[in-house]
C-alpha positions as CSV (number, residue, x, y, z in Angstrom):
1,M,3.5,-144.0,-55.0
2,L,5.5,-147.2,-54.5
3,S,6.8,-148.2,-51.1
4,D,10.5,-148.4,-50.4
5,L,10.3,-152.1,-50.3
6,A,8.5,-152.3,-53.6
7,L,11.2,-150.0,-55.1
8,G,13.8,-152.4,-53.8
9,Y,12.2,-155.4,-55.4
10,L,11.6,-153.5,-58.7
11,S,15.3,-152.6,-58.9
12,F,16.2,-156.2,-59.6
13,P,14.5,-156.6,-63.0
14,V,15.7,-153.1,-64.0
15,L,19.3,-154.1,-63.1
16,L,19.0,-157.3,-65.2
17,L,17.5,-155.4,-68.1
18,L,20.5,-153.0,-68.1
19,I,22.9,-155.9,-67.9
20,F,21.2,-157.7,-70.9
21,A,21.3,-154.3,-72.7
22,R,25.1,-154.7,-72.4
23,A,25.6,-151.9,-69.9
24,P,28.8,-152.4,-67.8
25,I,27.8,-154.0,-64.6
26,G,29.3,-151.2,-62.5
27,L,27.3,-148.6,-64.4
28,A,24.1,-150.7,-64.2
29,M,24.4,-150.9,-60.4
30,L,25.3,-147.2,-60.1
31,I,22.2,-146.2,-62.2
32,C,19.9,-148.4,-60.1
33,G,21.5,-147.2,-56.9
34,I,21.3,-143.5,-57.7
35,G,17.8,-143.8,-59.3
36,G,16.5,-145.8,-56.4
37,L,17.9,-143.4,-53.8
38,Y,16.3,-140.5,-55.7
39,F,12.8,-142.0,-55.7
40,A,13.1,-143.6,-52.2
41,T,14.0,-140.3,-50.6
42,D,11.5,-138.4,-52.7
43,G,13.8,-135.6,-53.6
44,T,17.3,-134.4,-54.2
45,T,18.5,-133.4,-50.7
46,V,19.3,-136.9,-49.3
47,F,20.3,-138.1,-52.7
48,M,22.8,-135.3,-53.3
49,A,24.2,-135.7,-49.8
50,R,24.7,-139.4,-50.4
51,L,26.3,-138.7,-53.8
52,K,28.8,-136.4,-52.1
53,S,29.7,-138.7,-49.3
54,E,29.5,-142.2,-50.8
55,V,32.6,-141.8,-53.1
56,Y,34.8,-140.6,-50.3
57,S,33.5,-143.2,-47.7
58,T,34.0,-146.0,-50.3
59,F,37.5,-145.2,-51.5
60,S,38.9,-144.0,-48.2
61,N,38.7,-147.6,-47.0
62,Y,42.3,-148.6,-46.2
63,N,41.8,-152.2,-47.1
64,L,41.0,-151.3,-50.7
65,S,44.6,-150.3,-51.3
66,I,45.4,-154.0,-51.2
67,I,43.9,-154.4,-54.7
68,P,46.3,-152.3,-56.8
69,M,49.2,-153.9,-54.9
70,F,48.1,-157.4,-55.7
71,L,47.4,-156.4,-59.3
72,L,50.9,-154.9,-59.6
73,M,52.4,-158.0,-58.1
74,G,50.7,-160.1,-60.8
75,Q,52.1,-157.8,-63.5
76,F,55.6,-158.1,-62.2
77,A,55.2,-161.9,-61.8
78,T,54.3,-162.1,-65.4
79,L,57.3,-160.0,-66.5
80,S,59.8,-161.9,-64.4
81,G,59.3,-165.2,-66.2
82,M,57.7,-166.9,-63.2
83,S,55.0,-168.4,-65.3
84,Q,57.5,-170.0,-67.7
85,A,59.6,-171.4,-64.8
86,L,56.5,-172.9,-63.1
87,F,55.4,-174.6,-66.2
88,R,58.8,-176.0,-67.1
89,A,59.2,-177.3,-63.5
90,A,55.8,-179.1,-63.6
91,Q,56.4,-180.3,-67.1
92,S,59.8,-181.8,-66.2
93,W,58.2,-184.0,-63.5
94,L,54.8,-184.8,-65.0
95,G,55.1,-184.3,-68.8
96,H,56.1,-187.9,-69.6
97,R,52.9,-189.3,-68.1
98,K,49.6,-189.7,-70.0
99,G,47.9,-186.3,-69.6
100,G,51.0,-185.1,-67.7
101,M,51.4,-181.9,-69.8
102,A,47.8,-180.9,-68.9
103,M,48.5,-181.7,-65.2
104,A,51.7,-179.6,-65.4
105,A,49.6,-176.7,-66.8
106,V,47.2,-177.0,-63.8
107,G,50.1,-177.1,-61.4
108,A,51.6,-174.1,-63.0
109,C,48.3,-172.2,-62.8
110,A,48.1,-173.0,-59.1
111,G,51.6,-171.7,-58.5
112,F,51.0,-168.6,-60.6
113,G,47.6,-168.0,-59.0
114,A,49.4,-167.9,-55.6
115,I,51.3,-164.8,-56.6
116,C,48.7,-163.2,-59.0
117,G,45.3,-163.2,-57.3
118,S,43.3,-162.9,-60.5
119,S,41.7,-165.7,-62.4
120,L,41.6,-163.9,-65.7
121,A,45.2,-162.9,-65.5
122,T,46.2,-166.5,-64.5
123,A,44.3,-167.9,-67.5
124,A,45.6,-165.4,-70.0
125,T,49.3,-165.6,-68.8
126,M,49.5,-169.4,-68.5
127,S,47.8,-169.8,-71.9
128,R,50.5,-167.9,-73.6
129,V,53.1,-170.2,-72.0
130,A,51.4,-173.6,-72.0
131,L,49.0,-173.7,-75.0
132,P,51.7,-173.9,-77.7
133,E,53.4,-176.8,-75.7
134,L,50.2,-178.7,-75.3
135,R,49.4,-178.5,-79.0
136,K,53.0,-179.4,-79.9
137,Y,52.8,-182.7,-78.0
138,G,49.4,-183.8,-79.5
139,Y,46.8,-182.5,-77.1
140,S,43.5,-181.7,-78.8
141,G,42.4,-178.1,-79.0
142,G,39.3,-178.6,-76.9
143,F,41.0,-180.4,-74.1
144,S,43.9,-177.9,-74.1
145,T,41.7,-174.9,-73.9
146,A,39.4,-176.5,-71.3
147,T,42.3,-177.4,-69.1
148,L,43.8,-173.9,-69.1
149,A,40.4,-172.3,-68.6
150,A,39.8,-174.5,-65.5
151,G,43.4,-174.0,-64.3
152,G,43.0,-170.3,-64.5
153,T,40.2,-170.3,-62.0
154,L,42.7,-171.3,-59.3
155,G,43.8,-167.6,-59.3
156,I,40.5,-166.6,-57.7
157,L,40.8,-169.0,-54.8
158,I,44.4,-169.6,-53.9
159,P,45.5,-166.7,-51.8
160,P,46.3,-163.9,-52.2
161,S,42.9,-163.3,-54.0
162,V,41.4,-160.0,-54.8
163,I,37.9,-161.5,-54.6
164,L,38.6,-162.8,-51.1
165,V,39.6,-159.3,-50.1
166,I,36.3,-157.8,-51.4
167,Y,34.3,-160.6,-49.6
168,A,36.1,-159.9,-46.3
169,M,35.2,-156.2,-46.6
170,L,31.5,-156.9,-47.4
171,T,31.1,-159.3,-44.4
172,D,33.6,-157.5,-42.1
173,Q,35.8,-160.6,-41.7
174,N,39.6,-161.0,-41.1
175,I,41.4,-161.1,-44.4
176,A,44.3,-163.2,-43.0
177,K,41.8,-165.9,-41.8
178,L,40.1,-166.0,-45.1
179,F,43.4,-166.5,-46.9
180,A,44.3,-169.3,-44.5
181,A,40.9,-171.0,-45.0
182,A,41.3,-170.9,-48.8
183,I,44.6,-172.9,-48.9
184,I,43.3,-176.4,-48.4
185,P,40.3,-175.9,-50.8
186,G,42.7,-174.4,-53.3
187,I,44.9,-177.5,-53.1
188,L,41.9,-179.7,-53.4
189,A,40.9,-177.8,-56.6
190,A,44.3,-178.5,-58.2
191,V,44.3,-182.1,-57.2
192,G,40.7,-182.5,-58.4
193,Y,41.6,-181.1,-61.8
194,M,44.6,-183.4,-62.1
195,L,42.4,-186.4,-61.3
196,T,39.9,-185.1,-63.9
197,I,42.6,-185.0,-66.5
198,A,43.7,-188.6,-65.6
199,I,40.1,-189.8,-66.1
200,Y,39.6,-187.7,-69.3
201,V,42.7,-189.1,-71.1
202,R,41.6,-192.6,-70.3
203,L,38.2,-192.0,-71.8
204,H,39.7,-190.0,-74.8
205,P,43.2,-191.4,-75.3
206,D,43.6,-189.9,-78.7
207,E,43.3,-186.3,-77.3
208,A,46.6,-186.3,-75.3
209,G,50.2,-187.0,-76.0
210,T,53.3,-187.3,-73.9
211,H,56.5,-185.4,-73.4
212,P,59.9,-187.2,-73.5
213,S,61.1,-188.1,-70.0
214,M,63.7,-185.8,-68.6
215,P,66.8,-186.8,-66.6
216,F,66.5,-186.2,-62.8
217,G,69.3,-183.6,-62.9
218,E,67.3,-181.4,-65.3
219,R,64.1,-182.0,-63.2
220,F,65.8,-180.7,-60.1
221,K,67.3,-177.8,-62.0
222,A,63.9,-176.8,-63.2
223,L,62.4,-177.2,-59.8
224,M,65.1,-174.9,-58.3
225,A,64.1,-172.2,-60.7
226,V,60.7,-171.7,-59.0
227,W,62.2,-170.5,-55.7
228,P,61.0,-166.9,-56.3
229,V,57.4,-168.1,-56.4
230,L,57.8,-170.0,-53.1
231,L,59.6,-167.1,-51.6
232,V,57.0,-164.5,-52.5
233,F,54.1,-166.8,-51.6
234,G,55.6,-167.8,-48.2
235,L,56.6,-164.2,-47.4
236,V,53.2,-162.7,-48.3
237,V,50.7,-165.3,-47.1
238,G,52.9,-166.6,-44.2
239,G,53.8,-163.1,-43.1
240,I,50.1,-162.1,-43.0
241,Y,49.1,-165.3,-41.2
242,Q,51.9,-164.9,-38.7
243,G,51.0,-161.3,-38.0
244,W,54.3,-159.9,-39.2
245,F,52.4,-157.3,-41.2
246,T,48.8,-156.5,-42.2
247,P,47.3,-157.8,-45.5
248,T,47.8,-154.4,-47.1
249,E,51.4,-154.3,-46.0
250,G,51.8,-157.9,-47.2
251,A,50.5,-156.9,-50.6
252,A,53.1,-154.1,-50.8
253,V,55.8,-156.5,-49.8
254,G,54.7,-158.9,-52.5
255,A,54.6,-156.2,-55.2
256,A,58.1,-155.0,-54.1
257,G,59.5,-158.5,-54.0
258,T,58.2,-159.5,-57.4
259,G,59.4,-156.2,-58.9
260,L,62.9,-156.8,-57.5
261,I,62.9,-160.4,-58.9
262,A,61.8,-159.0,-62.3
263,L,64.6,-156.4,-62.1
264,L,67.2,-159.0,-61.2
265,S,66.0,-161.3,-64.0
266,G,66.6,-158.4,-66.5
267,S,63.0,-158.2,-67.5
268,L,62.3,-154.9,-65.9
269,N,63.1,-151.6,-67.6
270,W,61.5,-148.1,-67.6
271,K,59.1,-149.0,-70.5
272,V,58.0,-152.3,-68.9
273,L,57.6,-150.5,-65.5
274,R,55.5,-147.8,-67.1
275,D,53.3,-150.4,-68.9
276,S,52.9,-152.4,-65.7
277,I,51.8,-149.4,-63.8
278,L,49.3,-148.4,-66.5
279,E,47.9,-151.9,-66.7
280,T,47.5,-151.9,-62.9
281,A,45.9,-148.5,-62.9
282,T,43.4,-149.7,-65.6
283,G,42.5,-152.9,-63.8
284,T,42.2,-151.0,-60.5
285,G,40.0,-148.4,-62.1
286,M,37.7,-151.0,-63.5
287,I,37.4,-152.8,-60.1
288,F,36.9,-149.6,-58.1
289,F,34.1,-148.4,-60.5
290,I,32.3,-151.7,-59.9
291,V,32.9,-151.3,-56.1
292,L,31.4,-147.8,-56.3
293,G,28.3,-148.9,-58.2
294,A,27.8,-151.7,-55.8
295,A,28.1,-149.3,-52.8
296,F,25.4,-147.1,-54.2
297,Y,23.1,-150.0,-55.1
298,N,23.6,-151.9,-51.8
299,G,23.1,-148.6,-49.9
300,F,19.8,-148.2,-51.7
301,L,18.8,-151.8,-50.9
302,A,19.7,-151.3,-47.2
303,L,17.4,-148.2,-47.2
304,T,14.5,-150.2,-48.5
305,H,15.2,-153.1,-46.0
306,V,15.1,-155.7,-48.8
307,P,17.9,-157.9,-47.2
308,Q,16.2,-157.8,-43.8
309,E,12.8,-158.6,-45.2
310,L,14.3,-161.5,-47.3
311,S,16.1,-162.8,-44.2
312,G,13.0,-162.6,-42.1
313,W,10.8,-164.3,-44.8
314,V,13.3,-167.2,-45.1
315,T,13.5,-167.7,-41.4
316,S,9.7,-167.6,-40.9
317,Q,9.2,-170.3,-43.6
318,G,11.0,-172.9,-41.5
319,F,13.3,-174.1,-44.3
320,S,16.2,-176.3,-43.4
321,P,19.4,-174.3,-43.3
322,W,21.0,-176.8,-45.8
323,A,18.1,-176.5,-48.2
324,V,18.6,-172.7,-48.2
325,M,22.3,-173.1,-48.7
326,I,21.8,-175.4,-51.7
327,L,19.3,-173.1,-53.3
328,I,21.7,-170.2,-52.9
329,L,24.5,-172.2,-54.5
330,V,22.2,-173.2,-57.4
331,F,21.4,-169.5,-57.8
332,Y,25.1,-168.7,-58.0
333,L,25.6,-171.4,-60.6
334,I,22.9,-169.9,-62.8
335,L,24.1,-166.3,-62.2
336,G,27.6,-167.3,-63.1
337,C,26.5,-168.0,-66.7
338,L,25.5,-164.3,-67.0
339,M,27.9,-162.2,-64.9
340,D,31.6,-162.0,-63.9
341,S,32.8,-163.1,-60.5
342,L,33.5,-159.7,-58.9
343,S,30.1,-158.3,-59.8
344,M,28.4,-161.4,-58.4
345,I,30.1,-161.1,-55.1
346,L,29.5,-157.3,-54.8
347,L,25.8,-157.6,-55.8
348,T,24.7,-160.7,-53.9
349,V,26.7,-161.0,-50.7
350,P,25.1,-158.0,-49.0
351,I,21.7,-159.5,-49.7
352,L,22.4,-163.2,-49.1
353,W,24.8,-163.0,-46.2
354,P,22.1,-161.7,-43.8
355,V,19.9,-164.7,-44.8
356,I,22.7,-167.2,-44.1
357,S,23.8,-165.6,-40.9
358,S,20.2,-165.9,-39.6
359,L,20.3,-169.7,-39.9
360,D,21.8,-172.2,-37.5
361,F,24.6,-174.3,-39.0
362,G,26.2,-175.0,-35.6
363,M,29.1,-172.5,-36.1
364,T,30.0,-169.2,-34.7
365,T,29.3,-166.2,-36.9
366,E,32.9,-165.8,-37.9
367,E,33.3,-169.5,-38.8
368,L,30.0,-169.4,-40.8
369,A,31.2,-166.3,-42.7
370,I,34.5,-167.8,-43.7
371,W,33.0,-171.2,-44.6
372,F,30.2,-169.6,-46.7
373,G,32.7,-167.3,-48.4
374,I,35.0,-170.1,-49.5
375,I,32.1,-172.2,-50.8
376,V,30.6,-169.2,-52.6
377,L,34.0,-168.3,-54.1
378,I,34.3,-171.9,-55.5
379,V,30.8,-171.7,-57.0
380,V,31.6,-168.3,-58.5
381,E,34.7,-169.9,-59.9
382,V,32.6,-172.5,-61.6
383,G,30.8,-169.7,-63.4
384,L,34.0,-168.6,-65.0
385,I,34.1,-171.9,-67.0
386,T,30.4,-172.6,-67.3
387,P,28.9,-172.2,-70.8
388,P,27.6,-170.1,-72.4
389,V,29.3,-167.0,-70.9
390,G,32.2,-168.4,-68.9
391,M,34.8,-165.6,-69.2
392,N,37.8,-167.8,-68.9
393,L,36.5,-169.9,-71.8
394,F,36.4,-166.9,-74.1
395,I,39.8,-165.6,-73.0
396,I,41.4,-169.0,-73.8
397,N,39.5,-169.6,-76.9
398,S,40.5,-166.2,-78.3
399,M,44.1,-167.4,-78.1
400,D,43.4,-170.5,-80.1
401,K,41.4,-169.4,-83.1
402,E,41.5,-172.9,-84.6
403,T,39.6,-174.6,-81.8
404,P,35.7,-174.3,-82.0
405,I,34.2,-173.0,-78.7
406,T,31.9,-176.1,-78.7
407,A,34.9,-178.4,-78.4
408,T,36.1,-176.4,-75.4
409,Y,32.5,-176.6,-73.9
410,R,32.5,-180.4,-74.2
411,A,35.8,-180.9,-72.5
412,V,35.3,-178.3,-69.7
413,M,32.2,-180.0,-68.4
414,F,34.5,-182.7,-66.8
415,F,36.2,-179.9,-64.8
416,V,32.8,-178.4,-63.8
417,A,31.9,-181.9,-62.5
418,S,35.1,-181.9,-60.4
419,D,34.2,-178.4,-59.0
420,I,30.7,-179.6,-58.0
421,A,32.1,-182.6,-56.3
422,R,34.5,-180.4,-54.3
423,V,31.7,-178.1,-53.3
424,A,29.8,-181.2,-52.0
425,I,32.8,-182.3,-50.0
426,L,33.3,-178.9,-48.4
427,L,29.6,-178.7,-47.6
428,L,29.6,-182.1,-45.9
429,F,32.9,-181.5,-44.0
430,P,33.2,-177.8,-43.0
431,A,36.3,-178.7,-40.8
432,I,38.4,-178.9,-44.1
433,T,37.9,-175.2,-44.6
434,L,38.0,-174.1,-40.9
435,V,41.0,-176.2,-39.7
436,W,43.4,-173.3,-39.8
437,I,41.2,-170.9,-37.9
438,R,39.9,-173.0,-35.0
C-alpha cells in the first residue's frame, strides 16, 4: 500500500498523462483529485463527504462572482465598438511612423485589456479590428500576427484581470492591491512591446509600411472617442482602489457601465444581449469547471502534505531564495508551452507559494505574495505566445489562413525576449511592483 505522500507524487505523472491524452485540464485535475482522495482515505466515506461538500464550498465563495461580471463587461465592450475606437485613436497618432500601425495595435490591446480582463478575448477581438488594417498598409503576415498575439497578452495583466482574481483567492490576498500592483508592469509591457516593434522594423524594414499622416483635428476627434474606455477603467479600478466599492461590486458596475455604453451606441438589442449572456455563461462554466477540478486536486495534495514536504525540502537544502525563484520561473516557461494560463495558476500556485513564502526575500508576506503573483503572471503570459503551443498564436493564426505559423513563430520571439527582459527588471527592482501598496 502506497503512503499518502507517495500517492501525491504519483499523481503528477498521471495528471500529465491525462493532459497529453487530450483530456480537458479541468477534467484531468478532477479525476486525479477524486481518485487520489479515494485511495488516500482508503474507502468511500471521506471521499463521498468531500464530494458532497467541495462543490458547495468552492462555488459559494463570494469573490468568484467577479468572474462572470468581468466576462460580461468584456462582451459588452466588444459590442459597443470600443475596440475599433481604441485602434483608430492609436492609429491616428502613431500610424504614420515606421512600425506605427503595429504600435497602435499594441496600444489598442492595452486599452481593451483594461476593460476586458481576458487575454484570449483581447487577442481575438483586436485581431478582427487591426489585422485587416495592418495587412492593408504593407505589414507582413508573420509580423502582424505576432504583434497581435503579443498585444493580446496584455489582457491578462492590466487590471481588471480574471487570472489576478484567481491568484488572489489562492493566496488569500487583497484583490484591489493586486490590481494596483499590476498597473506599472502592465504599462511597462506595452512600452516594451512598442520598443520591440521599433527595433524589429529597423532590422526588417520590408515587413512594415506606414499610414498617411492625419490632421491634428482628426487625431483629437479620434482621441475623444475613447472616453468610454477611460471612464469605465477609471470607475472600476479607481473605485476599487479608493474603497468606494468591493472588487465584486466594481465588476458589476463595470458590466453595467459597458452595457449602457453599448445600448447608447445602438449596438445592443435583445438578440445581442442574449448572445452576450450565453457567451458569458459558457466562459464562466469553463472557468468554474477548471476551478472545481483544481479544488479537488489541491485538496488531495494538501491531504498528502506534498506542498509542505516540498517546502521543507527546499528550505533544508540551503538554496539561495533567488536561485529557487529563477528555477520556478523557468519551470513556468516550460509549462507554458503545454498548458493554458488559468490551469497553470490553479495547479501550481498552491504547491509553489508555500515554497516561496518559506524563503527570505526581505519583504512582508503580503508584499512577497503580490510581487510573486505579478511576476508569475507575466511568465504565464509569455507561455501564451511561446511556441509550440502558445494559445494566442493559434487564435491569431486561425484568423489569417495565408500566414504560415512558422512565420508567426519567428517574429514572436522578439516579443518573448521583451517579456524576459521585463521579468528581469521586476526581479531586480521589486519596488516597481510594490510602489502603490507600500
